N, C-alpha and C positions, 0 to 999 in steps of 0.2 A: 464218837468223836465230838468233843465239846470245846474245841479250841476257839477262842474268840478272835484270833489273829487272822483267820481265813475270812475273806469278805464274802458276803452273801452272793449267791449265783448258782447256776446249773453246773453240776459236776458229775463225773461217772459215779454210779452207785457202787459203794465199796462191797456190797454183797451180791449185786447182779451187774457185772460189767457191761452187759448188752443194753443197759438202759441208763438214762440220766436221772438224777434226783436233785431236788432243790435244797440247797443249804441256806438257812436264813441268817447265818452269821453266828448262831449259837448252837443250832442243832439241825439234824436232817428233818425234812418235812415229809408228808405223805404224797407230795406232788412228784410224779414220775413221768418220764416220756422215753420213747425209743431213742437209741443213740442216733444222732444226726437230725432228729426231728426238732429238738430243742437244744440249744447250746448256750454257753456263756454269752452274754450280750456283746462282749468284745469280739467274739469270733463270728457273730451273726451280722451285726451292723458294721459297715466299714468305718474305720476310725477317721476322724477329721484329717489326721496326718496322711493316711493312705489316699484319701480322696484328693487332698491337696497335691500329692505327688502325681497322681493320675492326671489331674487337670494340667499340672505343669508339663507333663510329658506330651499331652495332646497339643497344648499351645506351642511347645517347642517344635513338634513335628510340623504343625501348620506354618509357623514362622520359617522353618527350614525349607519347606516346599516353596513358599512365596519368594524367599531369597534365591533359591535355585532357578525359578522361572525368571526372576529379574536379571540374574547373571546370563542366562541363556539368551534373553531378549537383547541385553546389552552387547552380546557378541554377534548375534544373528542379524540384527537390523543394519548395523554398518556394513556387514558383509553383503547383505542383500542390496543395499543402496550402491555399494561399490560395483557390484556385478551389473546393475542397471546402467551405470555410467559407462562401464567398459563395453556393454552391448551397444549403447548409443554411439560411442567412438568407433566401434567396429563397423556399424552401419554407415557412418560418415565416411570412413576410409573406403568401404566398398562402393559407395556412391561416387566418390572422387575417381576411383579406378575405372568405373563404368563410363563416366563422362569422358575421360581421356581416351579410352578404347573406342567409344562411339565417335568422338571428334577425329581421331586418327583415321577411322574408316571413311568418314565424310571427306577428309582432306585427300585421301587416296582417290576416292571416286570423282571428286570435283576438281582436283588439282588446285584448290584454293584453301586458304586458312579459314577454318570454320568459326562461327560465333556460337557461344553457349549462353543461354539465358535461363532464368528460373521463373516459372509462372504457375501459381496455384498447385504446388506440390509436384510439378513436372519439370524436368530438365529438357530444354529444347535445343537441339543441335542442328545447325544449318548455316545458311549464309544470309546476306542482307535481303534476299528475295524470297527464299523458301526455307521451310523447316524439313529436314530430311529424317531426323530421328527424334522420337519422344521417349524419354526414360522416366518412369515413375520414381519419385524421391522416397526414400525410407521415411517412416514416421519420425517427425521431429528433426529432420535433416534439411538443410537449405544450402544453396550455392553462395559462396562468399566471393570467389574470384575464379576467372579462367584466363590463362595467358598462353600465348602461342608464339614461338619464334621459329626460325628456319630449322632448328635442331631439337626443339623441346616443346612439349605441351604439358601444362600443369593445371589441375583443378583443385581448388580449396573448398571444403565444405565445413559446416558448423553443426554441432548438436550439443545441447545442454551447455552452451557457452564455451565449448571447447572447439578450436579450429584445427583441422588436419588437412593435409594435402596429398595428392598423388602426382608424381612427375614421371613423364615417359622416360627420363634418363636415370633418375635416382630412386624411383619407387615411392613408397609411403613415407610420410614424415609428419611431425607435429608443426602446427602453426600455418601461416599462409604460404603461398608459393614463394620459392626463393627468387 
């Protein structure tokens, strides 16, 4: 085979297909190798195009993972913060209900309208002379208001800037005592 249109390189030996023989562009040379040991340079070294595609795929996967994590964070963080605020509001509602319950018990025992104050994380329920009940406040919750009439007791508490109340007549509600 003496065709000059075939470029130089390693090709299957036309006489021994189990080996490769080097074609110098004009004739077969004496250089031989086992099939698979030596091959055309285009099949051994990755082409710049294949390398570029592989790098592009890797970069695309990395960017995709980063975008996915950013989306998950954008969804999860507000949900987490909203749950924290709901937990604080629930603690404030529970504290207000506990205050009204304790104040009602003191009123029954003393036959007087109790006073409720807040001191260093503790709700103090009593009268002008003595404290009858001490209730620990939930973390971040404080007393805003306590009111008592002949028919109703109401306590308002605050947490994270949100005020809620508990009334002996109407139960839990938002804002200060009505």
